[in-house]
C-alpha positions in Angstrom: -58.1 124.1 13.4 -60.0 126.9 11.1 -58.8 129.6 13.7 -54.8 128.5 13.1 -55.4 128.4 9.2 -57.2 131.5 9.0 -54.4 133.1 11.2 -51.8 132.0 9.5 -53.4 133.7 6.2 -54.3 137.1 7.9 -51.9 137.4 10.7 -48.9 138.6 9.8 -46.6 137.9 12.8 -47.8 134.1 12.3 -47.5 133.8 9.0 -43.6 135.2 9.2 -43.0 133.6 12.2 -44.5 129.7 10.5 -42.3 130.8 7.5 -39.1 130.9 8.9 -39.6 128.2 10.9 -40.3 126.3 8.5 -37.9 127.4 6.1 -34.9 126.4 9.1 -37.3 122.8 9.1 -36.7 122.0 5.8 -33.0 122.8 5.3 -32.1 121.1 9.0 -34.3 118.2 7.6 -32.5 118.1 4.5 -28.4 118.3 6.1 -29.9 116.0 8.9 -30.3 113.1 6.4 -26.2 113.4 5.9 -26.1 113.2 9.8 -28.0 110.4 10.7 -26.6 108.6 7.6 -23.1 108.7 9.4 -23.9 107.9 12.7 -23.4 111.9 13.3 -26.1 112.6 14.9 -24.1 114.1 18.5 -22.6 116.6 16.2 -25.5 118.5 15.7 -25.3 119.4 19.5 -21.8 120.0 19.7 -22.1 121.9 17.1 -24.7 123.7 18.3 -23.4 124.7 21.6 -20.0 125.2 20.3 -22.3 128.4 17.9 -22.8 130.3 21.4 -19.9 132.0 22.1 -19.6 133.1 18.3 -23.3 134.9 19.1 -21.4 136.8 22.2 -18.5 137.4 20.3 -20.0 139.0 17.4 -22.2 141.0 19.3 -18.9 142.2 21.4 -16.8 142.8 18.5 -19.9 144.6 16.3 -21.9 145.8 19.1 -24.4 144.8 16.9 -27.8 142.1 16.9 -28.2 142.1 13.1 -29.2 139.0 12.6 -26.4 138.2 9.6 -23.7 139.1 12.0 -24.7 136.7 14.9 -25.4 134.0 12.5 -21.9 135.0 11.4 -20.4 134.5 14.5 -22.3 131.4 15.5 -21.1 129.7 12.2 -17.5 130.7 12.7 -17.8 129.8 16.4 -19.6 126.1 15.5 -17.0 125.5 12.0 -14.2 126.0 14.7 -15.8 123.7 17.0 -16.2 120.9 14.5 -12.5 121.7 13.3 -11.6 120.5 17.2 -13.5 117.6 17.4 -11.9 116.0 14.1 -9.0 117.4 15.2 -8.9 115.4 18.4 -10.1 112.3 16.8 -7.2 112.4 14.3 -4.3 113.1 16.4 -5.1 111.1 19.8 -6.7 108.2 20.8 -9.6 109.7 22.3 -12.8 109.2 20.3 -14.9 111.2 18.5 -17.9 110.6 21.4 -15.2 111.9 23.9 -14.2 114.5 21.6 -17.7 116.2 21.2 -18.5 116.0 24.9 -15.4 118.0 25.1 -16.4 120.1 22.5 -19.5 121.2 23.5 -18.8 121.9 26.7 -15.6 123.8 26.6 -17.1 126.1 24.2 -20.5 126.1 26.0 -19.1 127.2 29.0 -17.0 130.1 27.3 -20.5 130.9 25.7 -22.0 131.5 29.2 -19.0 133.7 30.3 -18.9 136.0 27.4 -22.9 136.3 27.7 -22.2 137.2 31.3 -20.2 139.9 30.4 -22.1 141.4 28.0 -24.8 141.4 30.3 -22.5 143.1 32.3 -21.9 146.0 30.0 -23.3 149.5 29.8 -24.2 149.2 26.5 -27.3 149.6 24.6 -29.2 146.6 22.8 -27.5 143.8 25.0 -31.1 142.2 25.5 -32.7 139.5 23.9 -28.8 137.5 23.5 -29.7 135.0 26.2 -32.5 134.0 23.5 -30.0 131.9 21.3 -29.7 129.5 24.3 -33.7 128.1 24.3 -34.8 129.7 21.1 -37.4 132.3 20.1 -39.2 132.0 17.2 -42.4 133.7 18.4 -39.7 137.4 18.1 -38.3 136.5 14.0 -38.6 139.3 12.2 -38.9 139.5 7.9 -34.8 140.0 8.6 -34.8 136.5 10.0 -37.0 135.5 7.4 -35.0 136.5 4.8 -31.3 135.8 5.7 -32.1 132.2 7.3 -33.5 132.1 3.4 -30.5 134.0 2.2 -28.1 131.1 4.1 -30.5 128.1 3.8 -30.6 128.6 -0.2 -26.5 128.5 -0.1 -26.6 125.3 1.9 -29.5 123.5 -0.1 -27.8 124.7 -3.3 -23.9 123.3 -2.5 -25.8 120.2 -1.4 -27.3 119.2 -5.1 -23.8 121.0 -6.0 -22.0 118.1 -4.4 -24.9 115.6 -4.2 -23.2 112.2 -5.7 -19.4 113.3 -3.7 -22.2 113.5 -0.4 -23.8 110.6 -0.8 -20.4 108.6 -1.7 -18.6 109.8 0.9 -21.9 108.9 3.2 -21.9 105.1 2.1 -18.1 104.7 0.6 -15.7 106.9 2.3 -12.9 104.0 1.9 -13.7 103.8 -1.7 -13.4 107.4 -2.4 -10.2 107.6 -0.8 -8.7 104.8 -2.4 -10.0 106.5 -6.5 -8.1 109.7 -4.8 -11.0 111.9 -3.8 -10.3 114.5 -1.4 -12.5 113.1 1.2 -10.9 115.2 4.1 -12.0 118.5 2.1 -15.9 116.7 1.6 -16.1 116.1 4.8 -15.0 119.4 5.9 -17.7 120.4 3.4 -20.5 118.9 4.5 -20.1 119.6 7.9 -19.9 123.1 7.4 -23.4 122.8 5.4 -25.1 121.2 8.5 -22.7 123.9 10.5 -25.0 126.5 8.4 -28.3 124.7 8.8 -27.5 124.7 12.5 -27.0 128.0 12.7 -30.0 129.2 11.0 -32.1 127.8 13.7 -30.6 129.0 16.4 -32.4 132.2 17.0 -35.9 129.9 16.5 -34.9 126.6 18.5 -32.1 127.4 20.4 -28.6 125.8 21.4 -30.6 123.2 23.8 -33.2 121.5 20.9 -31.2 122.6 17.8 -29.7 118.9 17.6 -33.1 117.6 17.7 -34.5 119.5 14.9 -31.9 118.3 12.8 -31.9 114.7 13.8 -35.6 114.0 14.4 -36.7 115.0 10.8 -34.1 113.0 8.9 -35.0 109.5 11.5 -38.6 109.9 10.6 -38.1 110.3 6.6 -36.0 107.5 7.2 -38.3 104.9 8.2 -40.6 105.4 4.9 -37.6 104.6 2.1 -33.9 103.2 1.8 -32.9 105.6 -1.2 -30.9 108.6 -0.6 -33.1 111.4 -2.4 -36.1 110.1 -0.8 -35.3 110.4 2.4 -33.9 114.3 1.8 -37.2 114.9 0.8 -39.0 113.6 2.7 -36.8 114.7 5.7 -37.4 118.4 4.9 -41.0 118.0 4.9 -40.9 117.1 7.8 -38.6 119.8 9.3 -41.1 122.0 7.5 -44.2 120.7 8.5 -42.6 120.2 12.1 -41.9 124.5 11.9 -45.4 125.3 10.5 -47.6 122.9 13.3 -45.2 124.2 16.3 -45.9 127.8 15.4 -49.5 127.6 14.9 -49.7 125.3 17.9 -48.0 127.6 20.4 -49.9 130.5 19.0 -53.5 129.0 20.2 -52.3 129.2 23.7 -50.5 131.8 25.4 -47.3 131.1 27.3 -46.7 127.9 25.0 -42.7 128.3 23.4 -42.8 127.6 19.3 -38.9 126.1 20.0 -39.6 123.4 22.6 -43.3 122.8 20.2 -41.3 122.4 16.9 -39.7 119.8 18.7 -42.7 118.0 20.2 -44.4 117.8 16.8 -41.0 116.9 15.6 -40.6 113.8 18.3 -44.5 113.2 17.4 -43.7 112.6 13.9 -40.8 110.2 14.9 -43.0 108.3 16.7 -45.7 108.1 13.7 -43.3 106.7 11.8 -41.6 103.8 13.8 -45.0 103.2 14.2 -46.4 103.2 10.8 -43.5 103.2 8.2 -44.9 100.5 5.9 -41.5 98.6 5.4 -39.9 99.7 9.1 -43.2 100.5 11.1 -43.8 98.6 14.3 -47.4 98.4 13.3 -46.6 96.5 10.0 -44.2 94.5 11.3 -46.7 93.4 13.8 -49.3 92.7 11.5 -46.6 90.8 9.3 -45.4 88.6 12.4 -48.9 87.4 12.9 -49.8 86.7 9.1 -46.5 84.7 8.8 -48.1 82.9 12.5 -51.7 82.5 10.6 -49.7 80.7 7.8 -47.9 78.7 9.7 -50.9 77.6 11.6 -52.7 76.9 8.3 -50.0 75.2 6.6 -49.6 72.7 9.8 -53.3 72.3 9.9 -53.0 71.1 6.2 -50.5 69.1 7.4 -52.4 67.3 9.9 -55.7 66.7 8.1 -53.6 65.1 5.1 -51.7 62.3 7.3 -55.3 62.1 9.2 -56.7 61.2 6.1 -53.7 59.1 4.8 -54.2 56.8 7.9 -57.3 56.0 7.1 -57.3 55.4 3.3 -59.6 57.8 2.6 -58.3 60.7 0.9 -62.2 62.1 1.1 -63.1 60.9 4.8 -63.5 64.0 7.1 -62.4 64.8 10.6 -63.0 66.3 14.0 -61.1 69.6 15.5 -61.1 66.9 18.2 -59.2 64.8 16.0 -56.6 67.4 15.5 -56.4 68.4 18.7 -55.6 64.6 19.6 -52.2 65.2 16.9 -51.0 68.3 18.6 -53.1 70.9 16.2 -54.5 73.0 19.4 -55.0 76.0 16.9 -57.2 74.0 14.5 -60.9 75.6 15.9 -59.8 79.3 14.7 -57.7 78.1 11.6 -60.5 76.1 9.7 -62.6 78.5 8.7 -59.8 80.0 7.1 -59.1 77.0 5.3 -62.9 77.1 4.4 -62.4 80.7 3.2 -59.5 79.8 0.8 -61.0 76.6 -0.4 -58.7 74.0 0.9 -61.2 72.5 3.5 -64.5 72.1 3.8 -67.3 71.1 6.4 -69.5 68.3 6.7 -72.1 68.9 10.0 -69.2 69.3 12.7 -66.6 67.3 10.4 -64.0 69.0 8.0 -62.2 67.5 4.8 -59.6 68.4 2.5 -60.8 69.6 -1.0 -58.8 68.5 -3.7 -57.3 71.8 -4.0 -56.2 71.6 -0.1 -54.7 67.8 -1.0 -52.7 69.2 -3.8 -51.2 72.4 -1.1 -51.1 70.3 1.6 -48.5 67.8 -0.2 -47.0 70.6 -1.6 -46.3 72.2 1.0 -44.9 68.4 2.4 -42.1 68.5 -0.1 -41.6 72.4 0.6 -41.3 71.2 4.5 -38.7 67.8 3.5 -36.2 70.4 0.6 -36.4 72.5 3.6 -35.2 69.6 6.2 
């Protein structure tokens, strides 16, 4: 770890790649939050695949591999693909998931055909376009980082400007429409920003895996908060962390691709969030379930001790664990130490009796049970 951090500070190439992937991850995470909340996670997959013919056509028309030229082509193609999905779902009976599959496959097929045409051209400088399929973050240059930073800043600035509108669009689009808001225009604008977030990451992560970088940080962040602003911020941090960590890990082993490593780190953050998030995490949910089960058993044992004491006519009469087992309270052996620790029961040799506080708590539990009944 020390060597990796030292390399990050001293190695220009590693620092460039880490900075570029961090920017890409942050923008994708922030905008991916809205895709996840609107249940449009597959839109990212369709957009990233639809962007491929734009990259190939941009090179075919300009014969330039300047990152801004290729990203403009990718953005236009991805945007057209998104509009095609919207048009199909609004004008036909085809549902969105089917429309996404159609657009994804058709545009991706067109992109592969155009890439093949480009490869057969006698033009110099055509090599490297296929890196947009699987990504090649290690080949990022300073110009690529600057382009990603510029486009990412534009996307985040527009996100902040239209924050309230996008928030309302994500949670209550019908109310917006009833109030006269231009819902369709805002929908197109938000989707266009998601397109922009995807295309700036194509070079680093690739067409195949970019949708994962859009969705995974947002899915991880969603487990930690119910507030949209906090979720978007956490998603941006998770995306940036995935980018930097993926770049560092891939640099430590020969032949380890950066793009897939970034996605694996992001998926690892999702798994950790699913397990450890306080409100939604599976681990804490299991612990809460155990605590609730323990409280139910404690209340049952308290009620059993109270019934036994009342049957003897002596509130302070002690009873054995076997007596509690006889009335169906088989968890008494494990529960009595807990009640003793809380001051609700006390030991008398091998026997147990309720304390005054235990009597009061048992009667309160009895009253609650009667009210519930």
